[in-house]
N, C-alpha and C positions, 0 to 999 in steps of 0.2 A: 283114699288112692284117687279118687276122683280131681281131688283140688289139685295134685298134684300134674297134673293134666293140664287146668286150666292154670297152674303158676307155671308151665314150661311152656304153651302158646302167651301168656298175658309176659312175660319177661325178652321170648323174641320179639315179639311185636315190640316193647319198647324200646330194645335195643337197634332195631334197623330203623323206629321211630325219624331220626336226626335225616337218618341218607336217604329214608320218603319227601321231607318237608325240601331238601338240599337240594337233589333229581326236578323237582319244580323250581326251582330257584337260582340254579345255576347255570352259567351262559357255556355248553359244551354238546357237544354231537350226541346222536340219538343210539347210540354206542356206549357211550361214555357214562345214561345214563342208568343203561339196564344193567352196564359193569356196577357203578355205583351199590345197585338196589340186591343181584345175586350176588357178588363175594363177598360183601360183608355177613351179609344171608347166612352163607353157607357155613362163614369161617365161628360167626356166632351158634349157629348148629350145632357144629360140634363140642363148643362147650358146654352147651347145655347138657349134652350127653352124658358127661365124662361122670355127671354123679347124678346117682339115684334123688338125690335132694336139688332139684335146680337151684333153690332159695342159694346157695354154697357157693355153684355160682357165678349165679350174677353181684353173692358182695362182692366176689374175687374178681370183677368186672368192674369195682366200683369206679375205678379210674374213667372208665367206658362212660358210662354212666353220666359224671362229673363234666365229661367234652360234649357230651349228647346233650344237656341240660343248658350249659356254657355256649354250646351255637346255635339251641332254639331261643336265646334272650336276645343274642347278635344277630340271627334274622328278624327276630320281631324290630329291633331298633334299626337295623340298615339296609330287611329289607332281600339282601342275600350277602354272598358270603363270607367265606368261611372263619376260623380262628386264625388271623394273621400272624407273623408274626409282629406284630407293633401291637396287633390286639394284646398279644404275650409280653410286648416289653411297659406297655403301657402296665399290667398289672404290679410291677417294680417300682415304676416310675412317677403314678398315680398316688400323693397321697390319703391320707383317711379321713382329711376333712372330706375330697372332692365324692371318696367314694361314696360316701355317707351322704353328702346330696342327691350325688345321681338315682341309689336304692329308693330313698325316701321318694322320688316320683317314677320308678319303675313299678307301681302296682300292677297292674294287668302283667306283664310280662313276667314276672318272680312268680304270681297268685297261675299261671299255669302253668309254669317245671315246675311251682309246689305240686298242683294238683296233677302233673305224672310222676312224679318222682320219689317221691315220700310216700304214697301208696304203695307201691310198686316195692322199694326197700323195705317196709312193712310186711306186704307180701312176701319178700325174701326170707323175713323172721319164721314169718307163720310157715314157711314152709321145711326150713331145716327144723321147726319145732315140733315139725308133725310126727305122727309117730305111723302115717304113714309113708308109700317112697315108690317111687315108677316102675317099675315092671321093665329088667333087663331085654326082652324083645321091642320093648315100646322102642327104650335107649337106643336097640342098634339097628332096627327100622329107621330110625331115623338119625341114623349115623350112617348110614347108607345112604340116606332123600342129600343129607348133608354133602359128601361124600359129594354125587353127583353134581349137586349146583357149586360145586367147588373145582370138579371138572369144568366146567360150563364156564365158570366166571373168570377161569385163567382165560379159555377160551377170548372171552367177553374181552378181557383184555387185550388182550393183543390183534383183534382187530379194534380195535377204537385207537388204537397206535396205528393202526394202517389206516383206519380212516377218515382220522384228523389228524393233523401232524402238529398242532399246537395240546394234545393232548397226554398230559404228563401226571403220573397216578402218584407220585408225591402233590401236586397239587390239586386235582382230579377226584379220587379217593376218599375219604370219609370212612375213619377216623388218621390213614392210615397222613394224608395231607395235614392235619393239626398236629401228630404229632412231630412230623418235619420240620413245622415252621416255629416249633417249641424245640428241638435242636438249635436251630437256624439263631432262634431270640438267645439261647444258651454261651452259642457264639458270639453273638453279637453283643452280651453282659464281661467273657472275659480281656474282648479288647476295651473294650468301653475302662475295667476294672486297672488295665493294666496303660491307659491314657496318658496318666500323665508321667508316667518313667517315659515315654516313647515319645514326648515334645519338651525331656527338661532343656537338652539340650536346644533349641527352636528358636533360632532370632529374624527379628523381620530386618533388623539390620535397618527402622524406619528412622526418618529425616524429617524434623517438621522444617515447612519452607517458608510458612507465613512465620515473618520479622516483625511486627510491629510492633510496635508499642504500647499498643492498646492491652487492655484484658482477651484474650479468644475463647470463649465457652462454645462447645458444640452440647447440645441432647442429645441423646437417641430415646424414647418413648417406646417402648415394646406392647401394639396391645395384644389382649387375648381372646381368640373365637368372636371377632366383629366382623362382619361381611360388612362390603361395601355397599350391597345396593339399599341399606336400610338408614342409613346418611344423603340429610338433605344436600349435604354436598355434592352429593352425585345424584342426585334429582329424584330423588325419594319425595314421598306427597307429604310424609307430617313432618312439625319444627323439632326435627332434633340436633340439630347442632346453633343455635340463638347463637351463643360464642364466634364459633367462627368464622363464621360467615359474615361477623362482624371487622374481620381480617385484615383489609387489604392485600398484604405484601404475604397475604396465604398462599402455595401454589400445590393443586392441587390433582395427581395425574389420576384420569378415568381410567384406566386399562394395567391395574397392575395385578397380578396371579402372584397365591404360594404356589410355592413345587411342591409341599407335603397339606395334607391336611392335618398332621399330626404335633401337636407340640414338642415332643423330643425331637424332632428332626422338623420341620420351619425353622425353632429360634436359635438352635444353631445356625443352618444355613445363614439367618439373614447374619446370627456375627461372629464369619467364619469365614475364608475364600471358600467354602464348598458348598456347592452346587450340583441339580442332578445328576448332570455331567463329567463330574467329577467328583463325588462323595465320600470317597478315599480320602480326598483333604483333610476330612474334617478327622483322620485317623495320627495324623502327622503331623499338622502344625495349631501352633496358638488362633486363639480369637482378637476380632481390636480393640479389644480393650489392652491385650499386651504390643499389638503393635502403636496406638495413641503413647503407652507408656513408655515403650522404648526412645519413643521421639519431645519424649521431654513433660506430657501434660502430667499433670495431677487427675489419676483414673478410678471414678464409682462406678459401684454395681449396683444400687439395694431393686430388690427386688419385693414383690407385696404374694409374692408366690411361695411354697416352703420347699423345702430342700429334699430331692428324691434321689443322688446318686447320678445324676444325669449330666449329660454335657455341657447341659445351662450351669450345673451348679461349677462346673474345670475354668468354661469360657467368663463366669464373673468373676472367678475368685485369683481370677487371673490380676484385678484390677489393685489398683493402691489401693483402696478400699471394699471391702463383698460384705452386704448386710441385709439378711431375709429380713424382712422388719416384722412378720408374722414370731420372729422367736424370739424379738423383744417387748411386741406392744402388745398383739391379741392373735387367737389363731382365727380368728375371723374380721380382720380388719380392712375397711373401706381403702382405694386405693388411693380417695387424699392424703391421707398419712405419709404419704412416698412424699408429697411437697413439702414438713417438714425439714424430713432429710435435705432433699433439695435447697432450700434456704440455709442450712445451719453451714452445705459446702459452698455457698454461692458468697457466702458472711469471709468466709475464709480470706480472703482478696488473691485466690494462686493467677498467676497469668497466662499456662494455660488449663484450658479446666474439659477435660469429654465425661457426660457421666451417663450412664444409663437407667432404664427404670421400667423393673419389666412390672407392670399390674396385671389384673386380675379380670380388667376389663367386664367383659362380657360372659365368661365361663359361668354355663349351667349352675345353679339354679337362680338367674337374673333377678332377681328379686331382689338376693342377697346382695346385691354388689352395688346399691344405693338406699343412704337412709330412705321412710316413709316419704316424711317430712317433704321428698325431693320427689314421688312418684307425680308424675307429670300424664300419663298415658293408664285412666282406670274401665274395665279391676287388672288387678295384676295381681295373684293370688289365684292358686291353684291347690289344687290335691294327686293329683296325677298328672303328669307326659301322654296328654293323648288327644287327638287329632281333634278332636270334641272343642277341646279348651284352646287351642290354636290360637284365638281372638286376645286370650286373654295371657298367655305364653310371649304375645308378641309387645300387646302392651307393653307388661316384662324386664322383653331384647329392648323397645326404644327405649323405655327408660335409661336402659343401664347406656346406651349409645348417648343420650344429654350427658348420661353423667362424667365417659369419656368425653364430651364438651368441653364440661365445667373443670376437669382436672388439665387437659390442654392449655384451652384459655387461661389457665392459673400462671402452667408456665411460661406463657408466654411473655405475659405483664410481668412475672420476675424476671426475665431477660432483658424484657422495655428497661425494667427499672436499673439494672445494671450499667447502660449504654456501654457495656463491650460488645466488641466486635465478634456477635451473638450466631447462633441460628440452634433451628429444632425441626429433627427427623421422625417420624410419627409412620410408624406400619403394624400392621398386627399378622402371627404368627398363621392363621387360618380363619376360617371362617365357617359359620355353622348348617343344618336344615335344621328345615320348624317347620314340618309338616307342609311342603310348598307347592307337590302337587301331589299328581297322583299315587306316585311313587310311597305317599306318609313316610318319609325318612327320618328321623330327627338325630339330633347331635350332631358329631364330626368322628374325624378317625376311618370311617365305613372304611374296606378296604377297596368298594369302586370312589373316587373322586366322585362329586357333583358342581355344580357352579357355582351354586349358594358356599364350595365351603373352601371353592381355592378366588374368588375374588377379593379383592381387601383392599381396605384403602390403604392410600399414600400421602402423605402428607411432610410439606416444608416448608417451614418461616426462619427468613432470613429480617437482622435487623441492619437498621438504617448506616451505621458502620460496619456492617456483613458487606450489602452492595456495593458498600464505595469504595474500600477498601478489597475486594476481591469482586467484581463488576464483571469479569470474563466469567466466574463459574456459578453467578446469581444466573447473567442472560442462560449460559446454558442448559444448568435446570428449569428456568423458565420454556425454552421452547421443545423440551422432548415433556410436557401433560400431556400431551396427547399419544403418547408412543407407547405401542404396547410393553413390558416391560416385565420382569419374572422376580422374585424376593431374592435370586444371587446376586442382586442387583444391586442393591443394599449396602453392602461389606466396600465393595469396590465405589458405591459411590461417597458412602462418609467421609474414606480416604481421600476423595477428591477432595472435597467440602473440607477439610481440614487443611491441607495441604500435604498429606503426608504420604513423601517418597521412601517407596520400597519395593522392589525385586518383586513386590508380590501381589501392585498393585496391578488390574489393567483394565484400563482405561479407556476399552473398547467396552466392557460391562459397567463406569461410568456413568451415571446421569452429568455430573459437573464436570464431563468431558465434550470436546467438537470428536471425539475420535472413536464416541459414541455407536453402536451402530446395533442395527435389529437381527436377533436370533431365531430360530425355528425354538419353539416352545414344548419346556420338557415338564414332566413331573418324575416325584421320585416312588417308585414305587412300594410293594409291601417289601419286597427282597433286596432291598434298595438299587437297581435298575432306575434306567433311564428311558421313560416311554414317549414316544413325543402324543406331547396331549389329547388331540384331534382321536389319536385310540385309544385314549381313556374314557371318554365321556360322552352318554348315552341320549338320541333324539330332545329327548326333553329342556339339557343341558346347553345341546349345539345349539336350539332355541332361543337360548334366555341369550346365550352369547352378541344372538343378529339380532336383536330385537335391541338388546345394549352398546350395539356397533363397537364388539367388542371383538379379541382377533384370537382363534384359539390355535394360530398357525406357530 
């Protein structure tokens, strides 16, 4: 019988453990923190008194245990924040290869969670199999205690709402908030699944205004997890851009911020009219490939990532030619393979050509993004992603930036060889945390953005022929190199660079137009609401903005 007492207390403690952690990590009023503990504790207590063998209750609450384990892993990675809508969506839009790479490097977090939950689940089985049971008097006593806690918890919930206008149970009470976010993720999946039907009749009514007799080629390159601070072009002390720094006509935009730190939202913002302030446009419009295609360009979308049934797939499929090259080559293909696809389409002699190259860039695991012979900064191999290995992680990350430099330099070389009116635009979807400060944050897609995740490189190269034929666009592009911009400008800038006229083009957002003007900067939060950037950042991030001379207004 004593074992069942121990099991009862053990299960109660493990169930409430994630709440105790979140009470320390989450920014909320003190009443909200107390509610976060007392109210769920009372509910778990009532459940555990339901059966004379608490192991039965524990296993019936397995979904709650799973959420608790998932939450602890995310807290280990990001320092704070509950399982967000975007994190639920990442589960269905992240391919198996990415998951395997990530899990292989998160030994400490997995060991921690396994060390807590696996023994408890085993204890649950032992409780069920045990011949002893909890006496009814014990269960009745704790049922009354739990009911008293429940009453106190409900009162605390009311006080939390009164004390803090920003408090909401669906945002601040675990596991209610996680379940709510899961529901929102499910709703977004439904919208995603209906996208093709929703936009089947959409038209840009786009027209090409560049009527030059020589071929015109526009190449858009989408980077992955590339943060500006590790680029030599952005003042980094290391030699990470040996090729690009030799390009005299390259325009480097010092102050571009991504409006999202998750790939499944940041890339569609680059490829469509949608931005943080009008993200709903994504669900009812096609992307830039469709606009260029309507204007008479031959369009191509080549991706070195895998299909994941997201808007990236759908927007890419709107091109004349769409290929996820890992399906044809290898699941671990390097970005350099995209050059072969670019060479092939350049050789076909299209008069008007628009190509999007979606790279794997600097996605973790970093040392898998380049060949061993190209490892410039050493050592670059680790067994676990931990703070103590930061220097090795940065070496590997910087090597991946050098690989991107080689890739972009090769594209420019190919475009020069065509002698066409050509341009290339490169930017990244978002950046990355690499244990950069005392917060010890790693990776991206955290519920709270950081400077490291948002400041991304933006480069534009134009050929001599482009500069001559479209001098006004080139002049405007050069004028805005120091202008604070956000990623939702890319769509309109590309339309302007290609001279694509459509009622959906907004020249006030185009770097190629003299109508461009500064706007307040926003971030697209987990619930797809536009938040003022300065309200999303912590003091460490604001300090970096000051150091780098960037604007967060």
